[in-house]
N, C-alpha and C positions, 0 to 999 in steps of 0.2 A: 252525296255531299254529307249527309248525316253520318253515314258509315265512316267516311274518311275522318270526320271530326272526332268520332268516338275512338277510331283506330289510333289517331295521333295522340290523343289523351291517354289511351291505354298503354302505349309504349313509352311515352314521356315520363309517366309516373314512376315505374320501376327504375328507369335510367336515373332519374333524379335521386331516388333512394340509394342506388349504388354509388353515385357520385358523392352523396352526403357521407356515407360510411367510409368511403375511400379517403375523403378529406379528414375525417376524424382519426383515421389510422396513421396519417402522415405526421411524423415527428422527427425532430432533428437527430435523435439518437439512433435512427434506423440506418441499416447498411445502405450504401450508395445505390446498389443494384435494386434493392427493395423500393427505395424512394423513386428510382427511375421507372420501375414497373407501375407503381401507384400513380405516378404522374401520367403515364400513358393511358391508364384506365380513366383517369380524370378527364384527359383531353378527348378521348374517344366518346365518353358519355356526353361531354359538353357539346361536341360537334353534332351528335345525333339529336340531343335535346333541341339545339338551335334549328336543326333540319325539320323536326316535327313541329316546332313552333312556327316555322315558315309555311309548312303545309297547312297548319291551322289558320294562319293569316290569309293564305291563298283561298281557302274555303270561304272565309268570311267575306273576302273581297269579291269573289265570284257570286255570292248569294245576296250582296247588298243591292239596293235599288238603283245605285249609280247616280242619284239625283243630288247627293251631298258632295260639294267640292272638297278636295283633300285639305286637311289642316297641316300647313307647312311651317316649320320653324327654322330660323337660321342656325347653321352649325359650321364648324371648321372642317372642311373636307381634308385639308392637309394633315390635321391631327388624326383623323380617322384612318387615312391611308398609312400614315407612319406607324400607328398602333397595329394595323392589320398586316403589314408587309411580312413580318417574321412568320406569322401564322400561315399566310398563303405560300411562302417559300417552303415551309415545313410540309404543307399539303403536297406540293409538287415533288419534293425530295422523296417522300414515301413511295412515289410511283416512278422514281428515277427520271424525273423531269426537272427543268430549271425554270425559275420565275424571277422576273425583275420589274421594278417600277421606275418609270421616268416621269418626273413632274417638275414644273418650273418652281423656283423658290417662292414666287408670289402667287397665291391662289386666293381669290375672293371667297367669302362665305357663301354657302349653298342654302337654298330654301328647300327643305324636305324633311325626311325622318331619318336621323343619323343611324339609330339602332337597326331599323328595317333595311336601310341601304347596305349596312355592313353585313347583315345576314344574307341578303340577296347576292352581293358580290361574292361572298364566301361560297355560296351554293353554286353560283354561276361558274366560278373558277374550278370548283370540284367537278362539275359536269364536263368542262373542257378537258381537265386533267385525265379523267377516266375515258375520254374519247380519243386520246392521243397515245401513240406508242412511246416506249421508253426512249430517252435521248432527245425528245422534243423540247421546245422552249415556248413559254408564254410570257409576253410582255404587256404590262399595263402602262399605257401612255396617257397622261393628263394634258389636255390641249385646250387653251382658251378659244372660245368661239362666240364672240359678241356677248349677248346677254345670257349665254349658256356656257357650260363647260362640257367638253367631250372626254369621256373615259373610253379608250380603245383597248380592247383585249385582242392582241395579235398572236395567232397560233402559227408557229413554225414547226411543221411536221418533220420529224427526223428522217422519214422515208421520202420526203419531197413529194408527197401525194396530198393534195389539198381537197377541200370539200368534205372533210370528215367531221364537221362541226355538229357534235351531239345530236340534237333533235332532227337535223336534216338528213341523217344517215338512214338508209333503208332498214338497218338492223334494229332501229329503235321502234318499239311497239307501244301503242297507246294503251293505257290502263284507265278506263273511264274518261272523264272529261278533263282531269287535272294532271295526270301523271304520265310519264314515259318510261319504258323499261328497256335496258340494253342487255340481252341475254349473255353476250360475250363477257361482260364484266359483272353482271348481277346488280348493276346500279339502277336505282330508281330516282328520277328527278321530276321536277315540275316541267310540264311541256312548254313549248315555245310561246303559244298564245297566252297561257296563264302567266308566264314570266313577264311577257310584255305588259299585261294588264296590271301586274304588281308594280312595275316601274311607273306606269301611268298613274297609279294611285298616289304616288309621292311626287307627282309633277314631272316625271322623267319620261324618256322615250328610249326604247331598245330596238336596234336594227342588227341584222346578221347578213353579211355579204362575203363574197369571195373576191379578192383582189389579185390579179396575176402577178403584181409586183410584190405584194406583202403577204400573200397567203390568205388564210381565213381571218376575218375581222368581225368582232362583236363591238358595236359602238353604243354607248350609253350617253344620252344627252341629259344634263341636269341644269335646272334653272338657277342662275345667280340671284342671291337675295338682294332686292332693291328697295327694301323698306326705308322710310325716311331716317329712322334712328341709325340704321346701318350705314347709310350714305353719309350722314353727318359725322360719324366717328371713323370713317373709312381710313383716313390718313394715319390714324394711330393704331387701329386694331383689326383691320381687314386681314392682313396676312400674318398668321401665327402658326 
């Protein structure tokens, strides 16, 4: 655990420096192709910085005593998904996959950690993308479920072969207690148990299953915020 913490910090620091200098170089008078390349560098650095931040948080979560209940705050899930959709579509397009979001127009506020949930969804989507062949499709469906919301990631394999979900595939190899490695793609991700524990730390629950009708499905249950202040103002500000 101490090695992973030091490793994550050691890689995050130079990436942050590279991103800072890249942003300093970005000016309006630069040629369009130069700005495009600098933008790619910025994006790649930001994605890896967020990934190592998530690893660091996973280490902290796995080493805590587990006696302290999570501190949850209400936030607008609709806003988070809207802001993340373009980024997730770009992730998929880089691997010749497609990605789409289906959500009802009215979504109640969620009790949790908005920034951490965004990082975890991004990492989860990247893990699925790297586990699927080109031409596949990933759908994120938001579904009301009583006092919770369900976020379902449905994977449609272009080869019509299911059961390829990341961690469950035999080609994934464990790296210590936290990570999983897929030799075919060179990708490293948090393993399934650690990912489940992270979702639990923000009041959520993660399940992975195979559906004969829908293919491989990852379901995330998130608690709806039911604090008195939120309920009192729900008619005016719940759904934004």
